[in-house]
OpenMM code with the backbone's topology and positions (N, CA, C; nanometers):
from openmm import Vec3, app, unit

residues = "MET ILE SER PHE PRO ASN ILE ILE LEU PHE LEU SER MET LEU ILE VAL PHE LEU ILE LEU ALA TRP GLY LEU VAL THR MET ALA ARG GLY GLY GLU TYR ASN LYS SER LYS SER ASN LEU ILE MET ARG TYR ARG ILE VAL PHE GLN ALA ILE ALA ILE ILE ILE PHE VAL SER ILE LEU MET ILE LYS ARG SER ASN TYR GLY".split()
positions = [
    Vec3(14.4861, 17.3626, 3.8821),
    Vec3(14.5118, 17.2853, 3.9458),
    Vec3(14.4937, 17.1427, 3.8658),
    Vec3(14.5801, 17.0188, 3.9019),
    Vec3(14.5892, 16.8984, 3.8341),
    Vec3(14.5183, 16.8548, 3.9006),
    Vec3(14.3983, 16.7803, 3.8915),
    Vec3(14.3607, 16.6625, 3.9681),
    Vec3(14.3495, 16.5012, 3.8974),
    Vec3(14.2741, 16.4430, 3.9508),
    Vec3(14.2866, 16.3095, 3.8756),
    Vec3(14.1583, 16.3253, 3.7536),
    Vec3(14.0358, 16.3515, 3.7768),
    Vec3(13.9454, 16.3755, 3.7192),
    Vec3(13.9889, 16.4048, 3.5430),
    Vec3(14.0730, 16.5275, 3.5392),
    Vec3(14.1450, 16.5942, 3.4318),
    Vec3(14.2306, 16.5285, 3.3676),
    Vec3(14.3087, 16.4461, 3.4252),
    Vec3(14.4458, 16.3713, 3.3908),
    Vec3(14.3436, 16.2793, 3.3248),
    Vec3(14.2407, 16.1959, 3.3694),
    Vec3(14.1394, 16.0997, 3.3129),
    Vec3(14.1329, 16.1573, 3.1538),
    Vec3(14.0657, 16.2404, 3.1761),
    Vec3(13.9816, 16.3166, 3.0668),
    Vec3(14.1099, 16.3804, 2.9372),
    Vec3(14.2086, 16.4218, 2.9787),
    Vec3(14.2987, 16.4432, 2.8807),
    Vec3(14.3615, 16.3314, 2.8457),
    Vec3(14.3728, 16.2216, 2.8869),
    Vec3(14.4195, 16.0906, 2.8524),
    Vec3(14.3258, 16.0519, 2.7437),
    Vec3(14.2120, 16.0313, 2.7752),
    Vec3(14.1349, 15.9739, 2.6914),
    Vec3(14.1050, 16.0668, 2.5480),
    Vec3(14.0944, 16.2160, 2.5430),
    Vec3(14.1287, 16.3093, 2.4445),
    Vec3(14.2181, 16.2590, 2.3571),
    Vec3(14.3607, 16.2624, 2.4065),
    Vec3(14.4798, 16.2029, 2.3525),
    Vec3(14.4552, 16.0728, 2.2769),
    Vec3(14.3876, 16.0042, 2.3358),
    Vec3(14.3994, 15.8609, 2.2704),
    Vec3(14.3016, 15.8686, 2.1720),
    Vec3(14.2109, 15.9471, 2.1683),
    Vec3(14.1239, 15.9914, 2.0550),
    Vec3(14.2145, 16.0320, 1.9522),
    Vec3(14.2845, 16.1343, 1.9721),
    Vec3(14.3349, 16.2079, 1.8779),
    Vec3(14.4525, 16.1346, 1.7994),
    Vec3(14.5006, 16.0423, 1.8738),
    Vec3(14.6135, 15.9752, 1.8337),
    Vec3(14.5857, 15.8452, 1.7205),
    Vec3(14.4224, 15.7949, 1.7614),
    Vec3(14.3304, 15.7408, 1.6762),
    Vec3(14.3202, 15.8007, 1.5553),
    Vec3(14.2359, 15.9197, 1.5432),
    Vec3(14.2373, 15.9776, 1.4489),
    Vec3(14.3589, 15.9979, 1.3735),
    Vec3(14.4600, 16.0313, 1.3800),
    Vec3(14.6112, 16.0790, 1.3969),
    Vec3(14.6514, 15.9422, 1.3079),
    Vec3(14.6238, 15.8465, 1.3399),
    Vec3(14.6537, 15.7005, 1.2759),
    Vec3(14.5808, 15.6668, 1.1674),
    Vec3(14.4641, 15.7120, 1.1668),
    Vec3(14.3371, 15.6571, 1.0779),
    Vec3(14.3798, 15.7467, 0.9730),
    Vec3(14.3859, 15.9006, 0.9824),
    Vec3(14.4635, 16.0043, 0.8841),
    Vec3(14.5787, 15.9808, 0.7763),
    Vec3(14.6795, 15.8984, 0.8608),
    Vec3(14.8117, 15.8853, 0.7897),
    Vec3(14.7827, 15.7562, 0.6935),
    Vec3(14.7087, 15.6484, 0.7487),
    Vec3(14.6933, 15.5470, 0.6801),
    Vec3(14.6228, 15.5626, 0.5395),
    Vec3(14.5133, 15.6711, 0.5521),
    Vec3(14.4319, 15.6730, 0.4735),
    Vec3(14.5137, 15.7456, 0.3805),
    Vec3(14.6117, 15.8667, 0.4160),
    Vec3(14.6800, 15.9345, 0.3241),
    Vec3(14.7772, 15.8528, 0.2537),
    Vec3(14.8232, 15.7204, 0.3073),
    Vec3(14.8911, 15.6260, 0.2688),
    Vec3(14.8671, 15.5269, 0.1402),
    Vec3(14.7226, 15.5253, 0.1591),
    Vec3(14.6531, 15.4394, 0.0761),
    Vec3(14.7320, 15.2652, 0.0819),
    Vec3(14.6800, 15.2151, -0.0199),
    Vec3(14.7654, 15.0868, -0.0293),
    Vec3(14.6707, 14.9822, 0.0176),
    Vec3(14.7267, 14.8561, 0.0529),
    Vec3(14.6479, 14.7489, 0.0896),
    Vec3(14.6126, 14.7580, 0.2586),
    Vec3(14.7542, 14.7920, 0.3013),
    Vec3(14.6882, 14.8410, 0.4540),
    Vec3(14.5654, 14.9047, 0.4609),
    Vec3(14.5576, 15.0161, 0.3576),
    Vec3(14.4442, 15.1088, 0.4003),
    Vec3(14.3058, 15.0604, 0.4116),
    Vec3(14.3155, 14.9629, 0.3061),
    Vec3(14.1824, 14.9103, 0.2201),
    Vec3(14.1402, 14.7923, 0.3699),
    Vec3(14.2503, 14.7427, 0.4309),
    Vec3(14.2080, 14.6100, 0.5164),
    Vec3(14.1992, 14.6532, 0.6565),
    Vec3(14.2214, 14.8330, 0.6971),
    Vec3(14.2406, 14.8506, 0.8243),
    Vec3(14.1599, 14.9474, 0.8453),
    Vec3(14.0917, 15.0123, 0.7479),
    Vec3(14.0792, 15.1464, 0.7573),
    Vec3(13.9133, 15.1430, 0.8553),
    Vec3(13.8566, 15.0498, 0.8053),
    Vec3(13.7226, 15.0454, 0.8473),
    Vec3(13.7323, 15.0071, 1.0329),
    Vec3(13.8412, 14.9508, 1.0577),
    Vec3(13.8998, 14.8944, 1.1872),
    Vec3(13.9213, 15.0324, 1.2703),
    Vec3(14.0105, 15.0655, 1.1771),
    Vec3(14.0359, 15.1863, 1.2833),
    Vec3(13.9622, 15.3110, 1.3146),
    Vec3(13.8397, 15.2955, 1.2383),
    Vec3(13.7095, 15.4311, 1.2195),
    Vec3(13.6333, 15.3346, 1.3682),
    Vec3(13.6227, 15.2197, 1.3888),
    Vec3(13.5132, 15.1720, 1.4924),
    Vec3(13.6046, 15.1871, 1.6012),
    Vec3(13.7638, 15.1811, 1.6260),
    Vec3(13.8284, 15.2375, 1.7176),
    Vec3(13.7987, 15.3221, 1.7415),
    Vec3(13.8233, 15.4506, 1.6806),
    Vec3(13.8075, 15.6046, 1.7075),
    Vec3(13.6640, 15.6424, 1.7676),
    Vec3(13.5727, 15.5434, 1.7119),
    Vec3(13.3978, 15.5556, 1.7468),
    Vec3(13.4120, 15.5206, 1.9016),
    Vec3(13.4730, 15.3837, 1.9228),
    Vec3(13.4216, 15.3517, 2.0527),
    Vec3(13.5003, 15.4219, 2.1550),
    Vec3(13.6402, 15.4606, 2.1185),
    Vec3(13.7294, 15.5552, 2.2352),
    Vec3(13.6469, 15.7077, 2.2409),
    Vec3(13.5958, 15.7253, 2.1444),
    Vec3(13.5355, 15.8865, 2.1053),
    Vec3(13.3745, 15.8737, 2.2205),
    Vec3(13.3448, 15.7788, 2.2222),
    Vec3(13.2057, 15.7829, 2.3026),
    Vec3(13.2686, 15.7608, 2.4322),
    Vec3(13.3915, 15.6825, 2.4724),
    Vec3(13.4234, 15.6614, 2.5929),
    Vec3(13.4506, 15.7899, 2.6920),
    Vec3(13.5487, 15.8654, 2.5635),
    Vec3(13.6111, 15.9722, 2.6033),
    Vec3(13.4275, 16.1114, 2.6582),
    Vec3(13.3346, 16.0434, 2.5419),
    Vec3(13.2271, 16.1631, 2.5848),
    Vec3(13.1521, 16.1211, 2.7239),
    Vec3(13.1719, 15.9834, 2.7381),
    Vec3(13.0925, 15.9153, 2.8823),
    Vec3(13.1833, 15.9815, 2.9988),
    Vec3(13.3400, 15.9856, 2.9871),
    Vec3(13.3852, 16.0273, 3.0663),
    Vec3(13.3649, 16.2000, 3.1304),
    Vec3(13.3719, 16.2604, 3.0067),
    Vec3(13.3315, 16.4177, 3.0065),
    Vec3(13.2130, 16.4509, 3.1121),
    Vec3(13.1003, 16.3774, 3.0476),
    Vec3(12.9583, 16.3825, 3.1009),
    Vec3(13.0163, 16.3573, 3.2465),
    Vec3(13.0078, 16.2260, 3.2728),
    Vec3(13.0479, 16.2090, 3.4405),
    Vec3(13.0910, 16.2765, 3.5065),
    Vec3(13.2160, 16.3483, 3.4487),
    Vec3(13.3149, 16.4379, 3.5367),
    Vec3(13.2001, 16.5666, 3.5669),
    Vec3(13.1182, 16.6235, 3.4421),
    Vec3(13.0669, 16.7339, 3.4803),
    Vec3(12.9465, 16.7245, 3.5899),
    Vec3(12.8764, 16.6143, 3.5493),
    Vec3(12.7966, 16.5553, 3.6655),
    Vec3(12.8654, 16.5296, 3.8169),
    Vec3(12.9860, 16.4889, 3.8252),
    Vec3(13.0195, 16.4934, 3.9448),
    Vec3(13.0495, 16.6258, 3.9979),
    Vec3(13.0999, 16.6973, 3.8929),
    Vec3(13.1083, 16.8125, 3.9600),
    Vec3(13.0448, 16.9349, 3.9878),
    Vec3(12.9100, 16.9328, 3.9116),
    Vec3(12.8088, 17.0067, 3.9342),
    Vec3(12.7158, 16.9328, 4.0923),
    Vec3(12.7066, 16.7858, 4.1116),
    Vec3(12.6557, 16.7628, 4.2308),
    Vec3(12.7320, 16.8174, 4.3443),
    Vec3(12.8395, 16.7956, 4.3071),
    Vec3(12.9386, 16.8705, 4.4472),
    Vec3(12.9224, 17.0048, 4.4762),
    Vec3(12.9435, 17.1191, 4.3650),
    Vec3(12.9105, 17.2455, 4.3747),
    Vec3(12.7969, 17.2989, 4.3900),
    Vec3(12.7048, 17.1826, 4.3134),
    Vec3(12.5796, 17.3063, 4.2564),
    Vec3(12.4676, 17.3059, 4.3657),
] * unit.nanometer
topology = app.Topology()
chain = topology.addChain("A")
for resn in residues:
    res = topology.addResidue(resn, chain)
    for name in ("N", "CA", "C"):
        topology.addAtom(name, app.Element.getBySymbol(name[0]), res)
């Protein structure tokens, strides 16, 4: 069953995946854009990954308190 928390979790994981793919493509191409943006892309990934983990843990805690 699709629920709102599952959609939010999926979207957060999708965003992290897309940022990771963006960074990998940038690194593979190399060049000036890679030199100027690679650190920024890595920071984006870390921030959104932390948000995804917080969302995941929050959903687990809510489900555990409702069903446990």
